[in-house]
C-alpha positions in Angstrom: 13.4 6.0 8.7 11.8 8.5 6.3 11.6 12.0 7.9 7.9 12.3 7.3 6.9 8.7 8.2 4.2 8.7 10.8 1.5 6.4 12.1 -1.8 6.1 10.3 -4.8 8.3 11.4 -6.8 6.9 14.3 -6.0 5.6 17.7 -4.1 2.5 16.5 -1.5 4.6 14.6 -0.2 1.7 12.5 3.1 2.0 10.6 5.0 -0.6 8.6 8.7 0.1 7.8 10.5 -2.3 5.4 14.2 -2.4 5.5 15.9 -5.0 3.4 14.2 -8.3 4.0 12.6 -7.3 7.4 9.2 -5.7 7.9 8.9 -3.7 11.2 5.3 -3.3 12.4 4.6 -0.5 14.9 1.4 0.2 16.9 0.5 3.7 18.1 3.6 5.2 16.3 4.0 8.9 16.8 6.6 11.2 15.4 8.2 13.4 18.1 10.9 15.1 16.0 12.8 14.6 12.8 15.0 12.0 14.4 12.8 10.5 17.2 9.5 8.8 17.6 7.5 6.7 20.0 5.5 3.5 19.7 3.4 1.4 22.2 4.7 -1.8 20.7 6.3 -3.3 17.6 7.0 -6.7 15.9 9.4 -7.8 13.1 9.2 -10.5 10.5 11.5 -11.5 7.6 9.5 -11.1 4.4 11.5 -13.8 2.5 11.6 -16.6 5.1 8.6 -15.8 7.3 5.0 -16.7 6.9 3.5 -13.5 8.4 2.4 -15.2 11.7 3.9 -14.8 15.1 5.4 -17.6 17.2 4.2 -18.3 20.7 7.2 -19.9 22.3 9.6 -18.2 22.4 7.4 -15.2 21.8 8.3 -13.8 18.4 5.3 -11.7 17.4 5.4 -10.9 13.7 3.3 -7.8 14.1 0.9 -5.8 16.2 -2.5 -7.2 15.1 -4.5 -8.9 17.9 -3.6 -12.3 16.5 0.2 -11.5 16.4 0.3 -11.4 12.6 2.3 -8.9 10.5 0.2 -6.2 9.0 2.2 -6.5 5.8 1.2 -10.0 5.1 -2.3 -9.7 3.7 -2.2 -5.9 3.5 -4.1 -4.5 0.5 -1.3 -2.6 -1.3 -2.0 -0.2 -4.2 1.0 -1.4 -6.3 -0.5 -4.9 -6.7 -3.9 -3.5 -7.2 -2.5 -1.5 -10.2 -1.3 -4.8 -11.6 -4.9 -6.0 -11.7 -4.6 -8.9 -9.3 -4.4 -9.5 -5.6 -2.6 -12.8 -5.3 -2.8 -13.5 -1.6 -5.1 -13.9 1.4 -6.4 -10.6 3.0 -6.8 -9.5 6.6 -10.3 -8.8 8.1 -11.0 -6.6 11.1 -14.4 -7.9 12.2 -17.2 -6.2 14.2 -16.4 -6.9 17.9 -20.0 -8.1 18.4 -19.3 -11.0 16.0 -15.9 -12.3 17.4 -15.8 -15.0 20.1 -13.0 -15.2 22.6 -10.1 -17.5 21.8 -7.4 -17.7 19.1 -7.4 -20.5 16.5 -5.4 -21.6 13.5 -2.0 -19.9 13.4 -3.1 -17.0 15.6 -1.2 -16.6 18.9 -3.5 -14.2 20.7 -7.0 -12.8 20.6 -9.1 -9.9 21.8 -12.4 -11.3 20.8 -15.0 -11.5 23.7 -18.5 -11.8 22.3 -20.5 -14.6 23.8 -22.8 -14.6 20.8 -20.0 -14.2 18.2 -19.8 -16.4 15.1 -16.1 -16.3 14.3 -12.8 -16.4 16.1 -9.6 -14.6 15.5 -7.2 -16.6 13.3 -10.1 -18.2 11.4 -9.9 -18.3 7.6 -13.0 -17.1 5.7 -13.7 -17.1 2.0 -16.3 -16.8 -0.7 -17.3 -20.3 -2.0 -16.1 -21.2 -5.5 -18.8 -20.5 -8.1 -20.5 -17.7 -6.2 -21.4 -15.0 -8.7 -19.8 -11.6 -8.3 -22.4 -9.0 -7.1 -23.3 -6.4 -9.7 -22.1 -2.8 -9.5 -18.8 -3.3 -7.6 -16.0 -0.8 -8.2 -12.8 -2.0 -9.9 -11.1 -2.5 -6.5 -14.2 -4.2 -5.2 -14.0 -6.7 -8.0 -10.4 -7.4 -7.3 -11.1 -7.9 -3.6 -14.1 -10.2 -4.4 -11.8 -12.3 -6.6 -9.1 -12.5 -3.9 -11.6 -13.5 -1.3 -12.8 -16.3 -3.5 -9.3 -17.6 -4.5 -7.5 -17.1 -1.2 -9.9 -15.9 1.5 -9.2 -13.6 4.4 -8.0 -14.1 8.0 -9.8 -12.6 11.0 -6.9 -10.6 12.7 -8.6 -8.0 14.9 -11.8 -6.5 16.0 -13.5 -3.1 15.3 -16.5 -1.2 16.5 -19.7 -1.8 14.6 -18.2 -2.6 11.2 -16.1 -5.1 9.3 -13.1 -3.8 7.4 -10.2 -4.9 5.2 -6.8 -3.7 6.0 -5.3 -1.4 3.3 -2.3 0.9 2.7 -3.2 4.3 4.1 -0.7 6.5 2.2 -1.6 5.2 -1.3 -5.3 4.9 -1.9 -7.4 8.0 -2.3 -10.5 8.6 -0.2 -12.9 8.1 -3.1 -11.5 4.6 -3.8 -11.7 3.6 -0.2 -15.3 5.0 0.1 -16.3 2.9 -3.0 -14.7 -0.2 -1.5 -16.5 0.4 1.8 -19.8 0.5 0.0 -18.8 -2.7 -1.9 -18.1 -4.5 1.3 -21.7 -4.2 2.2 -22.4 -6.6 -0.7 -19.3 -8.7 -0.3 -19.0 -9.6 3.4 -22.4 -11.5 3.5 -21.0 -13.9 1.0 -18.1 -15.0 3.2 -18.2 -18.4 4.9 -15.9 -20.2 7.3 -13.2 -22.3 5.6 -11.1 -23.7 8.4 -10.4 -23.1 12.1 -7.1 -25.1 12.5 -5.8 -26.2 15.8 -6.3 -24.0 18.9 -3.5 -21.8 20.1 -2.6 -19.6 23.0 -4.6 -21.8 25.3 -7.7 -20.1 24.3 -9.7 -23.0 22.9 -10.5 -24.1 19.4 -13.2 -23.4 16.8 -15.4 -26.3 17.9 -16.2 -29.6 16.2 -14.5 -32.9 16.6 -10.7 -33.1 16.8 -8.2 -35.8 16.2 -4.5 -35.5 16.9 -4.8 -31.9 18.0 -6.5 -30.9 14.7 -9.9 -29.2 14.7 -12.3 -29.9 11.9 -13.7 -27.1 9.9 -16.6 -25.2 11.4 -19.9 -25.2 9.5 -19.8 -23.0 6.4 -23.4 -21.9 6.4 -22.9 -18.8 8.5 -21.3 -15.7 7.0 -18.9 -13.9 9.3 -20.5 -10.5 9.5 -24.3 -11.2 9.6 -26.3 -13.5 11.8 -28.6 -14.5 9.0 -27.2 -15.3 5.5 -28.8 -13.2 2.7 -30.4 -16.3 1.2 -32.0 -18.7 3.6 -32.9 -22.3 3.2 -36.4 -21.7 4.5 -38.7 -19.6 2.3 -39.7 -16.2 3.9 -43.4 -17.1 3.8 -42.8 -19.7 6.6 -41.3 -17.3 9.2 -44.8 -16.1 10.2 -48.0 -17.9 9.3 -50.0 -14.6 9.2 -53.3 -16.3 8.5 -54.4 -19.0 6.1 -52.6 -17.4 3.1 -49.2 -17.9 4.9 -48.1 -14.4 3.8 -45.2 -12.8 5.7 -46.7 -9.8 7.6 -44.1 -9.5 10.2 -42.2 -6.1 10.0 -38.5 -6.0 10.4 -37.1 -4.4 13.5 -33.8 -2.6 14.3 -31.6 -4.8 16.6 -28.6 -2.5 17.2 -26.8 0.6 16.0 -23.0 1.1 16.0 -20.8 4.2 15.4 -17.4 4.2 13.7 -15.0 6.6 12.0 -11.6 8.1 12.1 -10.5 8.6 15.8 -13.5 6.5 17.1 -12.7 3.3 19.0 -15.5 0.9 19.9 -18.0 3.8 19.5 -16.0 6.1 21.9 -14.3 9.3 20.9 -14.7 12.9 20.0 -15.4 14.2 16.4 -15.0 17.7 15.2 -16.0 19.9 12.3 -15.5 18.2 9.0 -15.2 14.7 10.5 -17.3 11.8 9.2 -19.1 9.3 11.4 -20.5 6.1 10.1 -23.6 4.6 11.7 -24.4 0.9 11.1 -27.9 -0.4 11.6 -28.6 -4.1 12.1 -32.1 -5.4 11.3 -33.9 -8.6 12.2 -33.9 -9.7 8.6 -32.7 -8.8 5.1 -34.0 -5.5 3.9 -34.3 -3.6 0.6 -33.9 0.1 0.1 -35.6 2.6 -2.2 -34.9 6.3 -2.2 -32.5 7.7 0.4 -33.4 6.9 4.0 -31.9 9.1 6.7 -31.3 9.2 10.4 -32.0 12.5 12.4 -29.4 13.0 15.1 -29.5 14.8 18.5 -26.9 17.4 17.5 -29.2 18.6 14.6 -27.2 16.6 12.1 -28.4 14.0 9.5 -26.9 10.7 8.6 -27.6 9.6 5.0 -27.8 6.0 3.7 -24.8 4.9 1.7 -24.9 1.0 1.3 -26.1 -2.4 2.5 -29.3 -3.0 0.4 -30.0 -6.7 0.1 -28.4 -7.5 3.5 -29.6 -7.1 7.1 -27.1 -4.3 7.8 -27.3 -0.8 6.4 -24.6 1.9 6.6 -25.3 5.7 7.0 -22.7 8.5 6.8 -22.8 11.7 8.8 -20.4 14.6 8.2 -20.1 17.0 11.1 -21.1 20.6 10.3 -20.5 23.8 12.1 -22.7 24.4 15.2 -23.5 20.7 15.7 -22.6 19.6 19.3 -23.6 16.8 21.6 -22.1 15.1 24.7 -23.1 11.6 23.3 -24.4 11.2 19.7 -27.7 9.4 19.3 -30.5 8.9 16.8 -33.4 11.3 17.5 -35.5 9.9 14.6 -35.5 7.1 12.1 -36.6 8.1 8.6 -36.8 4.7 7.0 -39.8 4.9 4.7 -37.9 3.3 1.8 -36.6 0.4 3.9 -38.6 -2.8 3.7 -38.2 -6.6 4.0 -38.5 -8.9 1.0 -42.2 -9.3 1.6 -42.7 -5.5 1.4 -43.2 -4.9 5.1 -41.9 -1.5 6.4 -39.6 -1.3 9.4 -41.1 -1.2 12.8 -39.0 1.4 14.7 -41.0 1.1 17.9 -38.5 0.2 20.7 -35.6 0.6 18.3 -32.3 1.5 20.0 -31.2 5.1 19.5 -27.9 5.1 21.4 -24.8 3.5 19.7 -22.4 1.7 22.1 -19.8 3.9 23.7 -19.7 7.7 24.2 -19.3 9.6 21.0 -19.1 13.4 21.6 -19.5 15.9 18.8 -17.7 19.2 19.5 -17.4 22.0 17.0 -17.1 24.8 19.5 -14.0 24.2 21.6 -11.2 24.4 19.1 -10.0 28.0 18.6 -6.3 27.2 18.8 -4.3 27.8 15.6 -2.1 24.9 14.5 1.7 25.4 14.7 4.7 24.1 12.7 6.7 21.6 14.8 9.6 20.8 12.6 10.8 20.9 9.0 13.0 18.3 7.3 14.8 18.1 3.9 15.2 15.0 1.8 16.2 14.2 -1.8 18.6 12.5 -4.1 22.2 12.7 -2.7 21.1 13.9 0.7 21.7 12.1 4.0 19.9 13.3 7.1 19.5 16.7 5.5 23.2 17.0 4.6 24.5 17.4 1.1 24.8 19.7 -1.9 22.2 20.2 -4.6 22.6 21.8 -8.0 20.5 23.1 -10.9 17.8 20.5 -11.9 17.9 18.7 -8.5 14.7 18.4 -6.5 14.5 18.8 -2.7 11.5 17.5 -0.7 10.7 19.7 2.3 8.4 18.0 4.9 6.6 20.4 7.2 5.1 18.9 10.4 2.2 20.4 12.3 0.9 19.7 15.8 -2.4 18.6 14.4 -4.1 17.4 11.2 -4.4 20.2 8.6 -6.4 20.8 5.4 -5.2 22.5 2.3 -7.0 25.0 0.1 -5.1 26.3 -2.9 -1.3 25.8 -3.4 0.7 27.0 -0.4 4.4 27.6 -0.9 7.6 28.1 1.1 10.0 31.0 0.2 13.7 29.9 0.5 16.9 31.7 1.2 18.3 30.4 -2.1 15.9 32.6 -4.0 13.8 29.6 -4.8 10.3 28.5 -4.0 9.0 25.1 -2.7 5.5 24.2 -3.8 3.0 22.1 -2.0 2.5 18.6 -3.4 0.7 16.4 -0.9 -0.3 15.7 2.7 -3.7 17.3 3.1 -5.7 15.5 5.9 -2.5 14.6 7.8 -0.2 16.5 10.1 2.7 16.6 7.6 2.7 18.5 4.3 5.2 17.9 1.5 6.7 20.7 -0.6 9.0 20.2 -3.6 11.8 22.7 -4.6 13.4 22.3 -8.0 16.7 24.0 -8.0 17.1 26.6 -10.8 20.2 28.1 -12.4 21.4 31.0 -10.2 20.0 29.6 -6.9 22.5 29.6 -4.1 22.6 29.1 -0.4 25.3 27.9 2.0 22.6 26.2 4.1 19.0 26.1 2.8 16.3 27.5 5.0 12.7 28.7 4.8 12.7 32.5 4.6 8.9 32.7 4.5 5.8 30.5 5.1 3.0 31.2 2.6 0.3 29.0 4.2 -2.8 31.0 3.7 -4.8 28.0 2.6 -3.6 25.7 5.4 -6.0 25.3 8.3 -7.0 22.8 11.0 -10.3 21.0 10.9 -12.0 23.7 12.9 -10.9 26.3 10.3 -8.1 27.9 12.3 -5.2 29.2 10.2 -1.6 28.3 10.9 0.3 30.4 13.4 3.8 30.6 12.0 5.1 32.7 14.9 8.1 30.9 16.3 8.1 28.3 13.5 11.4 26.6 12.7 13.0 27.8 9.4 16.1 25.6 9.3 15.9 21.9 8.4 18.2 19.6 10.2 21.6 19.2 8.6 23.6 21.4 6.2 22.0 21.6 2.8 24.0 23.7 0.3 22.6 25.0 -2.9 25.3 25.5 -5.5 24.5 26.1 -9.2 27.6 28.1 -10.2 30.5 26.0 -9.2 30.1 22.9 -11.4 32.3 23.3 -14.5 33.6 19.7 -14.5 32.6 17.6 -17.5 31.2 14.1 -16.8 33.3 11.1 -17.7 32.6 7.5 -18.8 33.6 5.1 -16.0 32.8 1.8 -17.6 30.9 0.0 -20.3 29.2 -3.4 -20.1 27.6 -5.7 -22.7 24.6 -7.9 -22.0 22.1 -9.9 -24.0 20.6 -13.2 -24.9 23.3 -15.9 -24.8 25.9 -13.7 -23.2 27.5 -14.5 -19.8 29.7 -11.8 -18.2 30.1 -10.2 -21.6 31.3 -13.4 -23.2 29.6 -15.1 -26.1 28.8 -14.9 -29.8 26.0 -12.9 -31.5 24.8 -13.1 -35.0 22.5 -11.3 -37.4 19.2 -10.5 -35.8 20.5 -10.6 -32.2 20.4 -7.6 -29.9 23.2 -6.5 -27.6 22.5 -4.1 -24.7 25.5 -1.8 -24.0 25.4 0.0 -20.6 27.5 3.1 -20.4 28.2 4.4 -16.8 29.1 8.0 -16.0 30.7 9.4 -12.8 27.5 11.6 -12.3 23.9 11.8 -13.3 23.4 12.9 -17.0 20.6 14.2 -19.1 19.9 13.3 -22.7 18.9 15.6 -25.6 18.4 13.9 -29.0 19.5 10.3 -29.7 23.1 9.7 -28.9 24.8 6.7 -30.5 27.9 4.5 -30.2 29.9 3.5 -33.3 31.1 -0.1 -33.1 34.1 -1.9 -34.6 31.7 -4.4 -36.1 30.5 -1.7 -38.5 27.3 -1.5 -36.5 25.7 1.3 -34.4 24.2 1.1 -30.9 21.3 3.6 -30.3 20.3 5.2 -27.0 17.1 3.7 -25.5 16.9 4.8 -21.8 18.6 6.1 -18.7 18.3 9.9 -18.8 18.3 11.3 -15.3 20.6 8.5 -14.0 24.3 7.8 -14.3 23.9 4.9 -16.6 22.6 5.1 -20.2 21.4 2.1 -22.2 22.2 1.6 -25.9 20.8 -1.2 -28.1 22.8 -2.7 -31.0 20.9 -5.0 -33.4 23.4 -7.1 -35.3 23.0 -6.7 -39.1 24.0 -9.1 -41.8 27.7 -8.6 -42.6 28.6 -7.1 -39.2 31.7 -8.8 -37.8 34.2 -8.4 -34.9 36.4 -10.8 -33.0 35.7 -8.7 -29.9 33.1 -6.0 -29.9 34.2 -2.6 -28.8 33.1 1.1 -29.1 35.0 2.8 -31.9 33.4 6.1 -31.3 31.2 7.9 -28.7 28.6 10.2 -30.3 27.3 11.9 -27.1 26.7 15.5 -28.2 23.3 15.5 -26.5 24.5 14.0 -23.2 25.3 16.5 -20.4 25.4 16.7 -16.6 22.8 18.8 -14.7 25.0 21.9 -14.9 25.1 21.6 -18.7 28.6 20.3 -19.1 29.1 18.0 -22.1 30.8 14.6 -21.6 34.6 14.3 -21.8 35.3 11.1 -23.7 39.0 11.5 -23.4 40.4 8.3 -21.8 36.9 6.7 -21.9 36.9 2.8 -22.0 36.0 1.3 -25.3 36.1 -2.4 -24.5 33.3 -4.1 -22.5 34.5 -6.8 -20.2 34.6 -10.3 -21.7 35.0 -11.4 -25.3 32.0 -10.6 -27.4 32.2 -12.1 -30.9 30.1 -10.7 -33.7 29.7 -13.4 -36.4 28.7 -12.7 -40.0 26.3 -15.6 -40.3 22.8 -15.4 -38.7 21.8 -17.9 -35.9 19.8 -20.9 -37.0 18.0 -23.7 -35.3 17.7 -22.1 -31.9 15.5 -19.6 -30.2 17.4 -17.1 -28.1 14.8 -14.4 -27.6 14.9 -13.3 -24.0 13.0 -10.3 -22.7 15.3 -7.7 -21.2 14.4 -6.1 -17.8 13.6 -2.4 -18.1 16.4 -0.5 -16.5 15.4 3.2 -16.7 15.4 3.6 -12.9 18.1 1.1 -12.0 21.8 1.8 -11.5 24.2 -1.0 -12.6 27.1 -1.7 -10.2 30.4 -0.1 -11.1 32.4 -3.2 -10.6 32.0 -6.8 -11.8 31.0 -9.2 -9.1 30.9 -13.0 -9.2 27.7 -14.7 -10.4 25.2 -15.7 -7.8 22.2 -18.0 -7.9 18.8 -16.8 -6.8 15.7 -18.9 -6.3 12.5 -17.4 -7.6 9.0 -18.7 -7.1 6.6 -18.8 -10.0 3.1 -17.6 -9.9 1.9 -21.1 -9.2 4.1 -21.4 -6.1 6.7 -23.7 -7.8 10.3 -22.8 -7.1 12.8 -22.6 -9.9 16.5 -21.8 -9.8 17.5 -18.8 -12.0 21.1 -18.0 -12.6 21.9 -14.3 -12.2 24.9 -12.1 -12.1 25.4 -8.8 -10.4 27.2 -7.0 -13.2 27.4 -7.8 -16.9 24.4 -10.1 -16.8 22.6 -7.7 -14.5 19.8 -6.7 -16.8 18.8 -10.0 -18.3 17.2 -13.3 -17.2 15.2 -14.1 -14.1 15.9 -11.5 -11.4 14.6 -10.9 -7.9 13.7 -7.5 -6.5 15.6 -8.3 -3.3 18.8 -8.5 -5.3 18.5 -5.2 -7.2 21.0 -2.4 -6.5 19.4 1.0 -6.4 20.8 4.5 -6.7 20.0 6.8 -3.7 18.3 3.9 -1.8 15.2 4.0 -4.0 13.0 0.8 -4.0 11.0 -1.3 -6.3 8.2 -0.5 -4.0 5.0 1.6 -4.1 4.5 5.2 -5.3 3.8 7.7 -2.5 5.5 5.6 0.1 9.2 6.1 -0.5 11.7 8.1 1.5 9.8 11.3 0.9 7.0 10.0 3.1 4.2 11.4 1.0 0.9 10.2 2.3 -2.8 10.3 1.6 -5.6 10.6 4.2 -6.8 7.5 6.0 -10.3 6.5 5.0 -13.2 5.6 7.2 -14.1 2.4 5.5 -11.0 0.3 5.9 -8.5 -0.2 8.6 -5.4 1.5 7.2 -1.7 1.0 7.7 1.0 3.4 6.6 3.8 1.7 4.5 7.3 3.2 4.5 9.8 1.5 2.2 13.5 1.6 2.7 16.3 0.0 0.8 15.6 -3.1 -1.3 12.1 -4.7 -1.1 10.4 -7.3 -3.2 6.8 -6.5 -3.9 5.7 -10.0 -2.8 5.8 -10.7 0.9 5.7 -13.9 3.0 5.6 -17.2 1.2 2.3 -19.0 0.8 0.8 -21.9 -1.2 -0.8 -20.6 -4.4 -4.5 -20.8 -5.1 -5.8 -24.1 -6.5 -8.8 -24.4 -8.7 -10.7 -27.2 -10.4 -10.6 -30.7 -9.0 -8.2 -29.9 -6.3 -10.2 -27.0 -4.9 -11.7 -29.0 -2.0 -8.2 -29.9 -0.8 -7.3 -26.2 -0.5 -10.7 -25.4 0.9 -10.0 -27.7 3.9 -6.4 -26.6 4.3 -5.9 -24.6 7.6 -2.3 -23.8 6.8 -2.8 -21.0 4.3 -0.5 -18.1 5.1 -1.1 -14.4 4.7 0.4 -13.5 1.4 1.4 -14.4 -2.2 4.4 -16.4 -3.3 7.7 -14.6 -2.9 9.4 -14.0 -6.2 
């Protein structure tokens, strides 16, 4: 478990930990020390063989959502967003007022209870094919719209007063999530029911006729988050006669108001200075917005309109300021002059509700207690549970945990007994800050510790500065800093050849072919300049990548006239290659012959195409020994499985590979930035239900197998398919 891994902000405290092929889902996860934590419940699911859903009998809940699904399947993850495509169904947390009781489809449980609800948990919703994308969506909003149209989203839980998409909390910044929250005001009204599936958990079904235990699809005319679709089959002029002209003169009214935000559950909670509350207003019909309407609040605050024009639900944001206090937040006045229905009628606020459901207290007076440091942990390359030795050039990540959420102004630092300094890098808005210490020449300590906390810019939400009296200074474990003792030159351990048409280093290459030579050292090396390898074929292999790892990559492009019965390195030209202490490579006794027999023929290849893209290997460490070839099954983007031959040594960098089969130095993963063992995290946003994602060991970016999206003539077959699972094809 990463030392700084903790549950997401809010009462649910979600955390996902991925170890190998298993995703562990925690609910109300709380870090209690560097080595211990508590959680109210957890579930586990294999990301390769599972489908993301729990099983009822015997009970094998895949995760901690209300429906029993894993939070990983269907989670909006930043790494895939960066790739420009979300290739799986998403998870929706729907306003509790809209969710009926009963679990349907593949859901095994439900906490829906609304008698007037329009969806059930486990139901698949989607945007109908051909629906145009709303204008003005953010980049992420556009990707979400596309995914909802191709794959849809499952209702997995309920929320108070709003409908959210689950997203990775420790990767997206607040601005991105805020933009998406605004986008959802235009996207969610477009969703329609796709399928209900068969009932489960003994909680009934979605309605409609059934045959053989299968329930037919519910009507698709009602969107999941509004009681009236934005475009109605009846023209607005027929809703109220209004005289002989038939003109609509009926004013829209406010039906209900709901409060939501970080730390608020079903409208209940306490917010403090700097917190943001979101107020959702539901109208009797679709409304338009001009200007910036506001809501006056009983604590002297103001909520300002942010999104929802063109729907029957508007969202307002209120940031708590100093001196604003109330036992139960309510609207003291509606300032909706710019809000009108499509016929131009202004809102009638007579009799409008002013009190959101629940008890939402605003308290900016009571917190005068300074935050304190609870623990400090060290992590980094070559360290295990804080134990190890670091040298010049190494980076140590120090995680400092506080007893409450803190904000950061400026760049706080930690003074260290090694004569070094750790600088703040991330964590503002959480209770754990991350500091990086890059070891410099001359730094030395038998056991690294913090000699001084320089936290002038670190405060809690009430503005109280940190009290470092009694703060721990010693990270767990023994972390030695030694920059003077390393005088040993690095050595070459092995060399391996790979390339198109080669198997375990065996094969024949000709003019125009490229051979990748991997040179492995007994420690991490740096590179200055462009080292080369002289070859017995009269050719030269040039350095291409690997600096900062213990394996460098060299490419040799065969030229006309090059010839060798078995390719080998005739000379190492490694003047610019050194270890972190500056020691040059000792090539005495270095191996020159790659495993296998690699023939370099004088003639060029003809009549065949052997161009195979090589996998980039900058951050990968090849195994030190040759292993037998294995066969992996990889799924294509269209969901079709194809067998791909793969070896774990000499053919390690070429062909079709699976992330789950990679070997990583220092337990790094192919996973997502900001969520590795350092545990760096970003603040949770108001607009989406967020899950923290901690990645350990190997992990393939795809999770849980699913049928791929189908378009064209077969679209209707998919549209009626209740068996869609929660994520994209596993590769």
